[in-house]
C-alpha positions as a Python dict, from the first residue, in 0.01 Angstrom:
ca = {
    (1, 'X'): (0, 0, 0),
    (2, 'X'): (217, -144, 294),
    (3, 'X'): (489, -388, 267),
    (4, 'X'): (500, -672, 515),
    (5, 'X'): (725, -931, 624),
    (6, 'X'): (847, -1135, 326),
    (7, 'X'): (832, -854, 83),
    (8, 'X'): (449, -901, 16),
    (9, 'X'): (264, -590, -59),
    (10, 'X'): (-90, -559, 136),
    (11, 'X'): (-347, -291, 9),
    (12, 'X'): (-481, -74, 276),
    (13, 'X'): (-805, 115, 259),
    (14, 'X'): (-652, 407, 454),
    (15, 'X'): (-544, 702, 241),
    (16, 'X'): (-180, 807, 258),
    (17, 'X'): (-144, 1056, 500),
    (18, 'X'): (50, 1367, 377),
    (19, 'X'): (368, 1460, 563),
    (20, 'X'): (350, 1671, 877),
    (21, 'X'): (456, 2051, 828),
    (22, 'X'): (777, 2129, 1008),
    (23, 'X'): (702, 2281, 1334),
    (24, 'X'): (870, 2633, 1423),
    (25, 'X'): (970, 2568, 1801),
    (26, 'X'): (751, 2779, 2045),
    (27, 'X'): (569, 2956, 1763),
    (28, 'X'): (287, 2969, 2025),
    (29, 'X'): (499, 3050, 2313),
    (30, 'X'): (552, 3379, 2514),
    (31, 'X'): (740, 3621, 2274),
    (32, 'X'): (1040, 3616, 2515),
    (33, 'X'): (1064, 3242, 2463),
    (34, 'X'): (1032, 3221, 2089),
    (35, 'X'): (1312, 3072, 1891),
    (36, 'X'): (1474, 2967, 2238),
    (37, 'X'): (1523, 2615, 2387),
    (38, 'X'): (1533, 2476, 2738),
    (39, 'X'): (1855, 2399, 2904),
    (40, 'X'): (1801, 2168, 3196),
    (41, 'X'): (2036, 2067, 3456),
    (42, 'X'): (1962, 1831, 3774),
    (43, 'X'): (2167, 1973, 4085),
    (44, 'X'): (2147, 1853, 4421),
    (45, 'X'): (1903, 2027, 4676),
    (46, 'X'): (2172, 2214, 4840),
    (47, 'X'): (2305, 2360, 4493),
    (48, 'X'): (1949, 2471, 4427),
    (49, 'X'): (1909, 2639, 4750),
    (50, 'X'): (2256, 2815, 4727),
    (51, 'X'): (2172, 2948, 4388),
    (52, 'X'): (1823, 3075, 4535),
    (53, 'X'): (1993, 3228, 4810),
    (54, 'X'): (2234, 3420, 4596),
    (55, 'X'): (1959, 3524, 4373),
    (56, 'X'): (1772, 3671, 4679),
    (57, 'X'): (2074, 3846, 4820),
    (58, 'X'): (2156, 4010, 4446),
    (59, 'X'): (1781, 4089, 4409),
    (60, 'X'): (1788, 3902, 4065),
    (61, 'X'): (1651, 3580, 3921),
    (62, 'X'): (1782, 3220, 3933),
    (63, 'X'): (1762, 3232, 3530),
    (64, 'X'): (1981, 3547, 3511),
    (65, 'X'): (2247, 3369, 3733),
    (66, 'X'): (2241, 3072, 3510),
    (67, 'X'): (2290, 3285, 3222),
    (68, 'X'): (2577, 3459, 3389),
    (69, 'X'): (2728, 3092, 3452),
    (70, 'X'): (2659, 3012, 3059),
    (71, 'X'): (2846, 3321, 2966),
    (72, 'X'): (3130, 3239, 3178),
    (73, 'X'): (3166, 2903, 3022),
    (74, 'X'): (3146, 3024, 2676),
    (75, 'X'): (3441, 3285, 2766),
    (76, 'X'): (3643, 3009, 2922),
    (77, 'X'): (3619, 2819, 2584),
    (78, 'X'): (3709, 3110, 2371),
    (79, 'X'): (3340, 3205, 2268),
    (80, 'X'): (3144, 3546, 2270),
    (81, 'X'): (2942, 3563, 2565),
    (82, 'X'): (2596, 3574, 2430),
    (83, 'X'): (2332, 3411, 2680),
}
């Protein structure tokens, strides 16, 4: 049954749908990504190029540099670096 405008009840031939199970984030993802969320930031093209250049110079990845930056922010705000 469905309520309609004006409070009238309308019968439906459709069976009531069971509630969906709560999804586990990234359950089918690469094991290194399970239980993690994407943190996205849009930056200017120049900033992207600079971060990419630093990653190449340091023989590391842009992701590791971003985690380093996140840890810095956490420390500046009195939190334990965990990224």
